BALOBA-1460 file (C-alpha; in Angstrom, 3 decimals):
// residues 363
<rec num="1" residu="x" x="-34.615" y="-18.400" z="-10.731"/>
<rec num="2" residu="x" x="-37.986" y="-20.209" z="-10.619"/>
<rec num="3" residu="x" x="-39.676" y="-20.995" z="-7.329"/>
<rec num="4" residu="x" x="-41.013" y="-24.373" z="-8.486"/>
<rec num="5" residu="x" x="-38.972" y="-27.049" z="-10.278"/>
<rec num="6" residu="x" x="-39.561" y="-30.551" z="-11.603"/>
<rec num="7" residu="x" x="-38.609" y="-32.933" z="-8.811"/>
<rec num="8" residu="x" x="-35.840" y="-34.571" z="-10.837"/>
<rec num="9" residu="x" x="-34.078" y="-31.194" z="-11.048"/>
<rec num="10" residu="x" x="-33.550" y="-31.041" z="-7.284"/>
<rec num="11" residu="x" x="-33.439" y="-34.701" z="-6.303"/>
<rec num="12" residu="x" x="-30.022" y="-36.310" z="-6.029"/>
<rec num="13" residu="x" x="-28.286" y="-33.006" z="-5.274"/>
<rec num="14" residu="x" x="-28.650" y="-32.813" z="-1.483"/>
<rec num="15" residu="x" x="-27.980" y="-36.307" z="-0.153"/>
<rec num="16" residu="x" x="-29.783" y="-37.001" z="3.114"/>
<rec num="17" residu="x" x="-31.113" y="-33.429" z="3.207"/>
<rec num="18" residu="x" x="-33.391" y="-34.249" z="0.252"/>
<rec num="19" residu="x" x="-36.017" y="-35.385" z="2.758"/>
<rec num="20" residu="x" x="-36.533" y="-31.698" z="3.619"/>
<rec num="21" residu="x" x="-37.542" y="-30.773" z="0.056"/>
<rec num="22" residu="x" x="-41.193" y="-29.768" z="-0.337"/>
<rec num="23" residu="x" x="-42.690" y="-32.118" z="-2.927"/>
<rec num="24" residu="x" x="-45.786" y="-31.054" z="-4.895"/>
<rec num="25" residu="x" x="-48.027" y="-32.383" z="-7.644"/>
<rec num="26" residu="x" x="-49.949" y="-30.208" z="-10.083"/>
<rec num="27" residu="x" x="-53.383" y="-30.865" z="-11.614"/>
<rec num="28" residu="x" x="-51.828" y="-32.804" z="-14.482"/>
<rec num="29" residu="x" x="-49.957" y="-35.142" z="-12.164"/>
<rec num="30" residu="x" x="-46.498" y="-33.648" z="-12.782"/>
<rec num="31" residu="x" x="-44.190" y="-34.066" z="-9.790"/>
<rec num="32" residu="x" x="-42.767" y="-30.733" z="-8.660"/>
<rec num="33" residu="x" x="-40.693" y="-29.360" z="-5.777"/>
<rec num="34" residu="x" x="-40.200" y="-25.981" z="-4.109"/>
<rec num="35" residu="x" x="-36.784" y="-24.340" z="-4.302"/>
<rec num="36" residu="x" x="-34.604" y="-25.751" z="-1.495"/>
<rec num="37" residu="x" x="-31.650" y="-23.379" z="-1.838"/>
<rec num="38" residu="x" x="-30.144" y="-20.933" z="-4.342"/>
<rec num="39" residu="x" x="-27.071" y="-22.992" z="-5.260"/>
<rec num="40" residu="x" x="-28.633" y="-25.749" z="-7.385"/>
<rec num="41" residu="x" x="-30.775" y="-23.259" z="-9.370"/>
<rec num="42" residu="x" x="-27.639" y="-21.195" z="-10.014"/>
<rec num="43" residu="x" x="-25.736" y="-24.233" z="-11.291"/>
<rec num="44" residu="x" x="-28.681" y="-25.106" z="-13.546"/>
<rec num="45" residu="x" x="-28.729" y="-21.531" z="-14.876"/>
<rec num="46" residu="x" x="-25.022" y="-21.701" z="-15.744"/>
<rec num="47" residu="x" x="-25.468" y="-24.976" z="-17.628"/>
<rec num="48" residu="x" x="-28.583" y="-23.842" z="-19.521"/>
<rec num="49" residu="x" x="-26.937" y="-20.605" z="-20.675"/>
<rec num="50" residu="x" x="-23.436" y="-22.053" z="-21.222"/>
<rec num="51" residu="x" x="-21.904" y="-19.521" z="-18.809"/>
<rec num="52" residu="x" x="-18.388" y="-20.371" z="-17.659"/>
<rec num="53" residu="x" x="-17.372" y="-17.179" z="-15.847"/>
<rec num="54" residu="x" x="-19.578" y="-15.065" z="-13.576"/>
<rec num="55" residu="x" x="-19.748" y="-13.454" z="-10.142"/>
<rec num="56" residu="x" x="-23.178" y="-12.882" z="-8.620"/>
<rec num="57" residu="x" x="-25.245" y="-12.312" z="-5.491"/>
<rec num="58" residu="x" x="-28.849" y="-13.382" z="-4.989"/>
<rec num="59" residu="x" x="-31.374" y="-12.795" z="-2.184"/>
<rec num="60" residu="x" x="-34.553" y="-14.872" z="-2.356"/>
<rec num="61" residu="x" x="-36.891" y="-17.166" z="-0.443"/>
<rec num="62" residu="x" x="-36.278" y="-20.895" z="-0.077"/>
<rec num="63" residu="x" x="-38.430" y="-23.631" z="1.465"/>
<rec num="64" residu="x" x="-37.617" y="-26.580" z="3.720"/>
<rec num="65" residu="x" x="-39.900" y="-29.145" z="5.338"/>
<rec num="66" residu="x" x="-38.120" y="-28.728" z="8.670"/>
<rec num="67" residu="x" x="-39.242" y="-28.455" z="12.285"/>
<rec num="68" residu="x" x="-39.597" y="-24.697" z="12.900"/>
<rec num="69" residu="x" x="-37.838" y="-23.132" z="15.892"/>
<rec num="70" residu="x" x="-38.459" y="-19.396" z="15.742"/>
<rec num="71" residu="x" x="-36.117" y="-18.476" z="18.608"/>
<rec num="72" residu="x" x="-33.265" y="-20.171" z="16.727"/>
<rec num="73" residu="x" x="-34.177" y="-18.669" z="13.360"/>
<rec num="74" residu="x" x="-35.387" y="-21.962" z="11.853"/>
<rec num="75" residu="x" x="-38.349" y="-21.574" z="9.506"/>
<rec num="76" residu="x" x="-39.974" y="-23.482" z="6.672"/>
<rec num="77" residu="x" x="-39.995" y="-20.361" z="4.505"/>
<rec num="78" residu="x" x="-37.020" y="-18.043" z="4.818"/>
<rec num="79" residu="x" x="-34.599" y="-15.821" z="2.930"/>
<rec num="80" residu="x" x="-31.098" y="-16.769" z="1.884"/>
<rec num="81" residu="x" x="-28.437" y="-14.347" z="0.720"/>
<rec num="82" residu="x" x="-25.932" y="-16.024" z="-1.624"/>
<rec num="83" residu="x" x="-22.662" y="-14.900" z="-3.166"/>
<rec num="84" residu="x" x="-20.989" y="-17.106" z="-5.779"/>
<rec num="85" residu="x" x="-17.967" y="-17.052" z="-8.086"/>
<rec num="86" residu="x" x="-17.930" y="-19.383" z="-11.095"/>
<rec num="87" residu="x" x="-14.997" y="-19.865" z="-13.439"/>
<rec num="88" residu="x" x="-11.544" y="-21.353" z="-13.888"/>
<rec num="89" residu="x" x="-9.162" y="-19.459" z="-11.592"/>
<rec num="90" residu="x" x="-5.992" y="-20.142" z="-9.639"/>
<rec num="91" residu="x" x="-6.640" y="-22.260" z="-6.521"/>
<rec num="92" residu="x" x="-8.131" y="-20.727" z="-3.365"/>
<rec num="93" residu="x" x="-8.245" y="-17.094" z="-4.568"/>
<rec num="94" residu="x" x="-12.056" y="-16.990" z="-5.083"/>
<rec num="95" residu="x" x="-12.461" y="-19.039" z="-1.885"/>
<rec num="96" residu="x" x="-10.521" y="-16.403" z="0.054"/>
<rec num="97" residu="x" x="-12.780" y="-13.658" z="-1.312"/>
<rec num="98" residu="x" x="-15.883" y="-15.555" z="-0.153"/>
<rec num="99" residu="x" x="-14.454" y="-15.849" z="3.360"/>
<rec num="100" residu="x" x="-13.580" y="-12.157" z="3.333"/>
<rec num="101" residu="x" x="-17.136" y="-11.228" z="2.340"/>
<rec num="102" residu="x" x="-18.694" y="-13.291" z="5.133"/>
<rec num="103" residu="x" x="-16.256" y="-11.856" z="7.689"/>
<rec num="104" residu="x" x="-16.999" y="-8.327" z="6.501"/>
<rec num="105" residu="x" x="-20.783" y="-8.806" z="6.639"/>
<rec num="106" residu="x" x="-20.839" y="-10.352" z="10.114"/>
<rec num="107" residu="x" x="-18.389" y="-7.732" z="11.417"/>
<rec num="108" residu="x" x="-20.353" y="-4.795" z="9.995"/>
<rec num="109" residu="x" x="-23.573" y="-6.139" z="11.519"/>
<rec num="110" residu="x" x="-21.869" y="-6.039" z="14.952"/>
<rec num="111" residu="x" x="-23.380" y="-9.345" z="16.029"/>
<rec num="112" residu="x" x="-20.657" y="-10.055" z="18.557"/>
<rec num="113" residu="x" x="-18.006" y="-12.766" z="18.480"/>
<rec num="114" residu="x" x="-18.293" y="-15.349" z="15.728"/>
<rec num="115" residu="x" x="-16.230" y="-18.307" z="14.583"/>
<rec num="116" residu="x" x="-15.438" y="-19.231" z="10.981"/>
<rec num="117" residu="x" x="-14.584" y="-22.911" z="10.502"/>
<rec num="118" residu="x" x="-12.701" y="-23.803" z="7.326"/>
<rec num="119" residu="x" x="-12.815" y="-27.502" z="6.468"/>
<rec num="120" residu="x" x="-11.546" y="-29.714" z="3.656"/>
<rec num="121" residu="x" x="-13.793" y="-32.601" z="2.635"/>
<rec num="122" residu="x" x="-10.741" y="-34.664" z="1.732"/>
<rec num="123" residu="x" x="-9.713" y="-34.578" z="5.401"/>
<rec num="124" residu="x" x="-13.136" y="-35.846" z="6.456"/>
<rec num="125" residu="x" x="-13.025" y="-38.555" z="3.775"/>
<rec num="126" residu="x" x="-9.598" y="-39.504" z="5.115"/>
<rec num="127" residu="x" x="-10.960" y="-39.762" z="8.659"/>
<rec num="128" residu="x" x="-13.681" y="-42.113" z="7.419"/>
<rec num="129" residu="x" x="-11.171" y="-44.216" z="5.482"/>
<rec num="130" residu="x" x="-8.795" y="-44.500" z="8.450"/>
<rec num="131" residu="x" x="-11.715" y="-45.462" z="10.700"/>
<rec num="132" residu="x" x="-12.792" y="-48.214" z="8.311"/>
<rec num="133" residu="x" x="-16.036" y="-46.647" z="7.093"/>
<rec num="134" residu="x" x="-17.203" y="-48.009" z="3.696"/>
<rec num="135" residu="x" x="-17.271" y="-45.436" z="0.901"/>
<rec num="136" residu="x" x="-20.976" y="-46.139" z="0.416"/>
<rec num="137" residu="x" x="-21.640" y="-44.622" z="3.858"/>
<rec num="138" residu="x" x="-19.476" y="-41.505" z="3.512"/>
<rec num="139" residu="x" x="-22.419" y="-39.262" z="2.600"/>
<rec num="140" residu="x" x="-24.768" y="-40.314" z="5.404"/>
<rec num="141" residu="x" x="-21.965" y="-40.312" z="7.978"/>
<rec num="142" residu="x" x="-20.964" y="-36.815" z="6.904"/>
<rec num="143" residu="x" x="-24.549" y="-35.580" z="7.298"/>
<rec num="144" residu="x" x="-24.727" y="-37.076" z="10.784"/>
<rec num="145" residu="x" x="-21.435" y="-35.525" z="11.904"/>
<rec num="146" residu="x" x="-22.722" y="-32.170" z="10.684"/>
<rec num="147" residu="x" x="-25.280" y="-32.356" z="13.521"/>
<rec num="148" residu="x" x="-22.536" y="-31.854" z="16.130"/>
<rec num="149" residu="x" x="-23.364" y="-28.137" z="16.016"/>
<rec num="150" residu="x" x="-26.814" y="-28.991" z="17.396"/>
<rec num="151" residu="x" x="-26.481" y="-32.287" z="19.304"/>
<rec num="152" residu="x" x="-24.047" y="-33.725" z="21.878"/>
<rec num="153" residu="x" x="-21.610" y="-36.376" z="20.684"/>
<rec num="154" residu="x" x="-23.461" y="-39.255" z="22.367"/>
<rec num="155" residu="x" x="-26.633" y="-38.579" z="20.365"/>
<rec num="156" residu="x" x="-24.646" y="-38.283" z="17.141"/>
<rec num="157" residu="x" x="-22.864" y="-41.560" z="17.915"/>
<rec num="158" residu="x" x="-26.147" y="-43.338" z="18.650"/>
<rec num="159" residu="x" x="-27.496" y="-42.229" z="15.269"/>
<rec num="160" residu="x" x="-24.396" y="-43.493" z="13.449"/>
<rec num="161" residu="x" x="-24.616" y="-46.865" z="15.179"/>
<rec num="162" residu="x" x="-28.387" y="-47.306" z="15.376"/>
<rec num="163" residu="x" x="-29.522" y="-45.810" z="12.058"/>
<rec num="164" residu="x" x="-26.482" y="-46.057" z="9.791"/>
<rec num="165" residu="x" x="-25.198" y="-49.416" z="10.956"/>
<rec num="166" residu="x" x="-21.660" y="-48.376" z="11.902"/>
<rec num="167" residu="x" x="-19.883" y="-50.411" z="14.540"/>
<rec num="168" residu="x" x="-19.491" y="-48.764" z="17.974"/>
<rec num="169" residu="x" x="-15.707" y="-49.065" z="17.592"/>
<rec num="170" residu="x" x="-15.715" y="-47.183" z="14.269"/>
<rec num="171" residu="x" x="-17.993" y="-44.504" z="15.714"/>
<rec num="172" residu="x" x="-15.673" y="-44.078" z="18.710"/>
<rec num="173" residu="x" x="-12.671" y="-43.664" z="16.407"/>
<rec num="174" residu="x" x="-14.513" y="-41.011" z="14.408"/>
<rec num="175" residu="x" x="-15.412" y="-39.279" z="17.664"/>
<rec num="176" residu="x" x="-11.764" y="-39.088" z="18.702"/>
<rec num="177" residu="x" x="-10.912" y="-37.146" z="15.555"/>
<rec num="178" residu="x" x="-13.936" y="-34.903" z="15.012"/>
<rec num="179" residu="x" x="-13.828" y="-33.611" z="18.585"/>
<rec num="180" residu="x" x="-10.200" y="-32.474" z="18.393"/>
<rec num="181" residu="x" x="-9.665" y="-28.724" z="18.687"/>
<rec num="182" residu="x" x="-6.797" y="-26.264" z="18.357"/>
<rec num="183" residu="x" x="-3.406" y="-27.354" z="19.615"/>
<rec num="184" residu="x" x="-4.509" y="-30.975" z="19.981"/>
<rec num="185" residu="x" x="-4.851" y="-31.331" z="16.222"/>
<rec num="186" residu="x" x="-1.397" y="-31.644" z="14.665"/>
<rec num="187" residu="x" x="-0.272" y="-31.230" z="11.068"/>
<rec num="188" residu="x" x="0.917" y="-34.815" z="10.585"/>
<rec num="189" residu="x" x="-2.498" y="-36.430" z="11.217"/>
<rec num="190" residu="x" x="-4.074" y="-33.951" z="8.796"/>
<rec num="191" residu="x" x="-1.544" y="-34.878" z="6.117"/>
<rec num="192" residu="x" x="-2.289" y="-38.577" z="6.565"/>
<rec num="193" residu="x" x="-6.033" y="-37.938" z="6.363"/>
<rec num="194" residu="x" x="-5.569" y="-35.920" z="3.173"/>
<rec num="195" residu="x" x="-3.611" y="-38.772" z="1.618"/>
<rec num="196" residu="x" x="-6.247" y="-41.299" z="2.653"/>
<rec num="197" residu="x" x="-9.064" y="-39.073" z="1.436"/>
<rec num="198" residu="x" x="-7.681" y="-38.410" z="-2.052"/>
<rec num="199" residu="x" x="-9.358" y="-41.525" z="-3.405"/>
<rec num="200" residu="x" x="-12.665" y="-40.775" z="-1.728"/>
<rec num="201" residu="x" x="-15.701" y="-39.910" z="-3.844"/>
<rec num="202" residu="x" x="-16.777" y="-36.347" z="-4.528"/>
<rec num="203" residu="x" x="-20.037" y="-36.442" z="-2.610"/>
<rec num="204" residu="x" x="-23.038" y="-34.229" z="-3.128"/>
<rec num="205" residu="x" x="-24.614" y="-35.154" z="0.190"/>
<rec num="206" residu="x" x="-22.397" y="-32.860" z="2.235"/>
<rec num="207" residu="x" x="-22.560" y="-29.938" z="-0.117"/>
<rec num="208" residu="x" x="-21.165" y="-27.557" z="2.509"/>
<rec num="209" residu="x" x="-17.432" y="-28.198" z="2.250"/>
<rec num="210" residu="x" x="-16.442" y="-24.966" z="3.956"/>
<rec num="211" residu="x" x="-18.605" y="-24.424" z="6.997"/>
<rec num="212" residu="x" x="-19.021" y="-20.991" z="8.511"/>
<rec num="213" residu="x" x="-20.437" y="-21.273" z="12.018"/>
<rec num="214" residu="x" x="-21.496" y="-18.875" z="14.776"/>
<rec num="215" residu="x" x="-21.971" y="-16.359" z="16.267"/>
<rec num="216" residu="x" x="-22.972" y="-17.140" z="19.835"/>
<rec num="217" residu="x" x="-24.888" y="-14.441" z="21.650"/>
<rec num="218" residu="x" x="-24.328" y="-13.710" z="25.337"/>
<rec num="219" residu="x" x="-27.424" y="-12.450" z="27.117"/>
<rec num="220" residu="x" x="-27.461" y="-9.446" z="29.414"/>
<rec num="221" residu="x" x="-27.706" y="-11.501" z="32.608"/>
<rec num="222" residu="x" x="-24.471" y="-13.357" z="31.903"/>
<rec num="223" residu="x" x="-26.225" y="-16.717" z="31.701"/>
<rec num="224" residu="x" x="-25.430" y="-19.495" z="29.250"/>
<rec num="225" residu="x" x="-24.742" y="-18.335" z="25.663"/>
<rec num="226" residu="x" x="-27.766" y="-18.422" z="23.364"/>
<rec num="227" residu="x" x="-26.897" y="-20.070" z="20.046"/>
<rec num="228" residu="x" x="-28.751" y="-20.178" z="16.757"/>
<rec num="229" residu="x" x="-26.136" y="-22.500" z="15.256"/>
<rec num="230" residu="x" x="-24.655" y="-21.718" z="11.863"/>
<rec num="231" residu="x" x="-25.643" y="-18.394" z="10.332"/>
<rec num="232" residu="x" x="-23.750" y="-19.013" z="7.092"/>
<rec num="233" residu="x" x="-22.269" y="-21.856" z="5.098"/>
<rec num="234" residu="x" x="-20.664" y="-22.495" z="1.775"/>
<rec num="235" residu="x" x="-17.917" y="-24.172" z="-0.172"/>
<rec num="236" residu="x" x="-16.940" y="-25.544" z="-3.560"/>
<rec num="237" residu="x" x="-19.347" y="-27.355" z="-5.861"/>
<rec num="238" residu="x" x="-17.179" y="-27.901" z="-8.929"/>
<rec num="239" residu="x" x="-19.162" y="-30.879" z="-10.222"/>
<rec num="240" residu="x" x="-22.679" y="-29.493" z="-9.843"/>
<rec num="241" residu="x" x="-22.922" y="-27.586" z="-13.143"/>
<rec num="242" residu="x" x="-21.871" y="-30.715" z="-15.042"/>
<rec num="243" residu="x" x="-24.906" y="-32.561" z="-13.663"/>
<rec num="244" residu="x" x="-27.133" y="-30.214" z="-15.706"/>
<rec num="245" residu="x" x="-24.962" y="-29.892" z="-18.815"/>
<rec num="246" residu="x" x="-25.893" y="-32.356" z="-21.621"/>
<rec num="247" residu="x" x="-22.196" y="-32.978" z="-22.293"/>
<rec num="248" residu="x" x="-21.225" y="-33.039" z="-18.627"/>
<rec num="249" residu="x" x="-19.013" y="-29.957" z="-18.903"/>
<rec num="250" residu="x" x="-17.937" y="-28.787" z="-15.461"/>
<rec num="251" residu="x" x="-17.573" y="-25.215" z="-14.238"/>
<rec num="252" residu="x" x="-15.604" y="-24.705" z="-10.992"/>
<rec num="253" residu="x" x="-17.771" y="-22.818" z="-8.483"/>
<rec num="254" residu="x" x="-17.471" y="-21.560" z="-4.937"/>
<rec num="255" residu="x" x="-19.990" y="-19.631" z="-2.888"/>
<rec num="256" residu="x" x="-21.428" y="-18.785" z="0.502"/>
<rec num="257" residu="x" x="-24.976" y="-18.492" z="1.790"/>
<rec num="258" residu="x" x="-26.106" y="-16.368" z="4.734"/>
<rec num="259" residu="x" x="-29.303" y="-17.122" z="6.661"/>
<rec num="260" residu="x" x="-30.943" y="-13.745" z="7.156"/>
<rec num="261" residu="x" x="-33.598" y="-14.932" z="9.629"/>
<rec num="262" residu="x" x="-30.966" y="-16.396" z="11.944"/>
<rec num="263" residu="x" x="-29.173" y="-13.063" z="12.020"/>
<rec num="264" residu="x" x="-32.486" y="-11.375" z="12.839"/>
<rec num="265" residu="x" x="-32.958" y="-13.841" z="15.711"/>
<rec num="266" residu="x" x="-29.607" y="-12.840" z="17.192"/>
<rec num="267" residu="x" x="-30.417" y="-9.144" z="16.890"/>
<rec num="268" residu="x" x="-33.862" y="-9.659" z="18.444"/>
<rec num="269" residu="x" x="-32.361" y="-11.562" z="21.378"/>
<rec num="270" residu="x" x="-29.832" y="-8.788" z="21.924"/>
<rec num="271" residu="x" x="-32.500" y="-6.062" z="21.864"/>
<rec num="272" residu="x" x="-34.738" y="-8.031" z="24.229"/>
<rec num="273" residu="x" x="-31.896" y="-8.584" z="26.696"/>
<rec num="274" residu="x" x="-30.818" y="-4.934" z="26.671"/>
<rec num="275" residu="x" x="-34.323" y="-3.500" z="26.962"/>
<rec num="276" residu="x" x="-33.497" y="-1.150" z="24.095"/>
<rec num="277" residu="x" x="-36.479" y="0.319" z="22.258"/>
<rec num="278" residu="x" x="-36.349" y="-0.011" z="18.483"/>
<rec num="279" residu="x" x="-37.884" y="2.511" z="16.135"/>
<rec num="280" residu="x" x="-40.516" y="0.919" z="13.928"/>
<rec num="281" residu="x" x="-40.582" y="3.750" z="11.383"/>
<rec num="282" residu="x" x="-38.201" y="6.114" z="9.603"/>
<rec num="283" residu="x" x="-40.617" y="9.018" z="10.064"/>
<rec num="284" residu="x" x="-38.885" y="12.122" z="11.407"/>
<rec num="285" residu="x" x="-41.893" y="14.324" z="12.185"/>
<rec num="286" residu="x" x="-45.545" y="13.770" z="13.057"/>
<rec num="287" residu="x" x="-47.821" y="16.648" z="12.047"/>
<rec num="288" residu="x" x="-50.320" y="17.152" z="14.880"/>
<rec num="289" residu="x" x="-53.108" y="19.537" z="15.845"/>
<rec num="290" residu="x" x="-54.536" y="20.276" z="19.316"/>
<rec num="291" residu="x" x="-58.001" y="21.441" z="18.196"/>
<rec num="292" residu="x" x="-60.772" y="20.234" z="15.903"/>
<rec num="293" residu="x" x="-61.444" y="21.231" z="12.290"/>
<rec num="294" residu="x" x="-57.756" y="21.654" z="11.370"/>
<rec num="295" residu="x" x="-57.360" y="18.830" z="8.842"/>
<rec num="296" residu="x" x="-56.624" y="21.304" z="6.043"/>
<rec num="297" residu="x" x="-53.838" y="22.896" z="8.096"/>
<rec num="298" residu="x" x="-52.268" y="19.493" z="8.766"/>
<rec num="299" residu="x" x="-52.452" y="18.512" z="5.099"/>
<rec num="300" residu="x" x="-50.869" y="21.811" z="4.020"/>
<rec num="301" residu="x" x="-47.992" y="21.491" z="6.491"/>
<rec num="302" residu="x" x="-47.279" y="17.834" z="5.752"/>
<rec num="303" residu="x" x="-47.248" y="18.570" z="2.023"/>
<rec num="304" residu="x" x="-44.615" y="21.278" z="2.571"/>
<rec num="305" residu="x" x="-42.519" y="18.873" z="4.651"/>
<rec num="306" residu="x" x="-42.720" y="16.181" z="1.954"/>
<rec num="307" residu="x" x="-41.696" y="18.693" z="-0.710"/>
<rec num="308" residu="x" x="-38.658" y="19.560" z="1.433"/>
<rec num="309" residu="x" x="-37.648" y="15.885" z="1.587"/>
<rec num="310" residu="x" x="-38.583" y="15.467" z="5.260"/>
<rec num="311" residu="x" x="-40.144" y="12.144" z="6.252"/>
<rec num="312" residu="x" x="-43.427" y="13.091" z="7.882"/>
<rec num="313" residu="x" x="-46.797" y="11.550" z="8.590"/>
<rec num="314" residu="x" x="-50.095" y="12.307" z="10.315"/>
<rec num="315" residu="x" x="-52.881" y="10.274" z="11.849"/>
<rec num="316" residu="x" x="-55.669" y="9.403" z="9.426"/>
<rec num="317" residu="x" x="-58.401" y="10.920" z="11.583"/>
<rec num="318" residu="x" x="-60.208" y="14.212" z="11.203"/>
<rec num="319" residu="x" x="-59.955" y="15.354" z="14.807"/>
<rec num="320" residu="x" x="-57.555" y="13.171" z="16.825"/>
<rec num="321" residu="x" x="-56.794" y="14.177" z="20.394"/>
<rec num="322" residu="x" x="-53.356" y="15.713" z="20.924"/>
<rec num="323" residu="x" x="-52.493" y="13.217" z="23.661"/>
<rec num="324" residu="x" x="-53.217" y="10.324" z="21.302"/>
<rec num="325" residu="x" x="-51.001" y="11.870" z="18.618"/>
<rec num="326" residu="x" x="-48.097" y="12.314" z="21.040"/>
<rec num="327" residu="x" x="-48.579" y="8.780" z="22.355"/>
<rec num="328" residu="x" x="-48.318" y="7.521" z="18.779"/>
<rec num="329" residu="x" x="-44.950" y="9.279" z="18.507"/>
<rec num="330" residu="x" x="-43.700" y="7.543" z="21.647"/>
<rec num="331" residu="x" x="-44.962" y="4.116" z="20.574"/>
<rec num="332" residu="x" x="-43.365" y="4.272" z="17.117"/>
<rec num="333" residu="x" x="-40.226" y="6.224" z="18.015"/>
<rec num="334" residu="x" x="-40.976" y="9.375" z="16.006"/>
<rec num="335" residu="x" x="-38.648" y="11.968" z="17.582"/>
<rec num="336" residu="x" x="-40.459" y="15.217" z="16.697"/>
<rec num="337" residu="x" x="-44.021" y="16.520" z="16.547"/>
<rec num="338" residu="x" x="-44.898" y="19.597" z="14.476"/>
<rec num="339" residu="x" x="-47.972" y="21.059" z="16.185"/>
<rec num="340" residu="x" x="-50.146" y="23.571" z="14.394"/>
<rec num="341" residu="x" x="-53.132" y="24.975" z="16.293"/>
<rec num="342" residu="x" x="-55.380" y="28.011" z="16.037"/>
<rec num="343" residu="x" x="-52.852" y="30.266" z="17.783"/>
<rec num="344" residu="x" x="-49.994" y="29.015" z="15.581"/>
<rec num="345" residu="x" x="-52.062" y="29.692" z="12.457"/>
<rec num="346" residu="x" x="-52.807" y="33.223" z="13.672"/>
<rec num="347" residu="x" x="-49.115" y="33.880" z="14.429"/>
<rec num="348" residu="x" x="-47.885" y="32.159" z="11.248"/>
<rec num="349" residu="x" x="-45.613" y="29.739" z="13.158"/>
<rec num="350" residu="x" x="-45.329" y="26.035" z="13.984"/>
<rec num="351" residu="x" x="-44.643" y="24.584" z="17.430"/>
<rec num="352" residu="x" x="-41.911" y="21.912" z="17.245"/>
<rec num="353" residu="x" x="-41.926" y="19.469" z="20.163"/>
<rec num="354" residu="x" x="-39.146" y="17.057" z="21.141"/>
<rec num="355" residu="x" x="-41.126" y="13.952" z="22.078"/>
<rec num="356" residu="x" x="-38.467" y="12.537" z="24.419"/>
<rec num="357" residu="x" x="-37.642" y="15.715" z="26.397"/>
<rec num="358" residu="x" x="-41.024" y="17.451" z="25.851"/>
<rec num="359" residu="x" x="-39.215" y="20.687" z="25.054"/>
<rec num="360" residu="x" x="-41.026" y="22.983" z="22.615"/>
<rec num="361" residu="x" x="-39.922" y="25.813" z="20.342"/>
<rec num="362" residu="x" x="-42.005" y="28.073" z="18.095"/>
<rec num="363" residu="x" x="-40.651" y="28.412" z="14.571"/>
C-alpha cells in the first residue's frame, strides 16, 4: 500500500486519534498524509479492487505524530505486523483465529506472562447509555477510557470532566463499571449493557474493539513490573470498506496488529536485566592470521569456507594483529577463529580456536 495518501482518505477514520496523523503538503498545494496504520489502506484496497474474500498479513512502517518514549517502544516511525480476514463467514470463527495467532506469536517469542482482553463495543456503548452519556460523546469518551492502560483513573476522570464536559457523577458511574475485574463482574450486568448498547452507533473513533494488552516484564531485581502497555490490538471493522466503495458495499473484516518495536523493548529490557550477551552477527568463523603478508592465505581459506556453506568473515586489513582479531570475535560473539600462519601453511593444516574456552586444535 502507498506510504502517502490524500488527507481525505485517512481523515474521519480514526476519531480522536486523527490528531496523530502526519499532515503534509506538496509543491502543488495538495494536502497529503503519511500512513497511520495498515488497516485503513487495506480496507481501501479491498474497495478499489472489489475484493470480498481474502486473508492476508502485512509488515510495514507507519507514522504517528506522538510523543516518543523509546524505553516503552513508542516511536514516530515504527513497524506494524497485521493479520486480517475479510469475507462473509459464520460469527466469531475468524475472530477466534485472530486471537489464536496473537497467542501463538507471543507464546513462541517467550516474552513472559501476557494478558489478552476481549471486549465488545456494545457493552461499552451500554455502559455509556446507562450512565447517561449522550451518543454524540461516545467516541471521545471511549478514546479517553482507552487511556486507563497508561494513566490512573483520577487523571482519566479529570479529562472526561474537564475536556469532554461530562458531569462528575456520570464519570464516577463510568468508573465503577470500567474498573470491575474478574469475579466482581457478573453476567446479568453485561446482559443489560448489551441490551442498552444495541442502539448505539457503530463508531470509528474506537477502532480497536478487541483489545489485546500486555505483557508486563518483571526485572531481574524483583522490583516493580516494567510495562510497555499494549503490544497488540485489533477487532472488527465491518463498515470500513463501505466508506471507500462508491456504492457503500460493506465487507465484514477482522484483524489484529502487533507492534514490533514494543516487543523489541521488552526483549531489550530482559537482556539488560539478565546481563546476557547477545550475538550481533550470524558469523560462525573468523579467518585470522598471526603474521604479516598472509592476506592471500586468508582469502583462500575464507573462499573455501564460503563454498562449503559456512558463514565466515575476516577483518578488512592487510596485516591485523592477532589479538585484535580475537578481540573482534569476543565483541561480536563469533564462536570460532580459524587461524592460518606460516607454520600452518607449511604443515598444510588450520588451527581452530574456541574463542570462549581458548582451546585450540590443528586440523
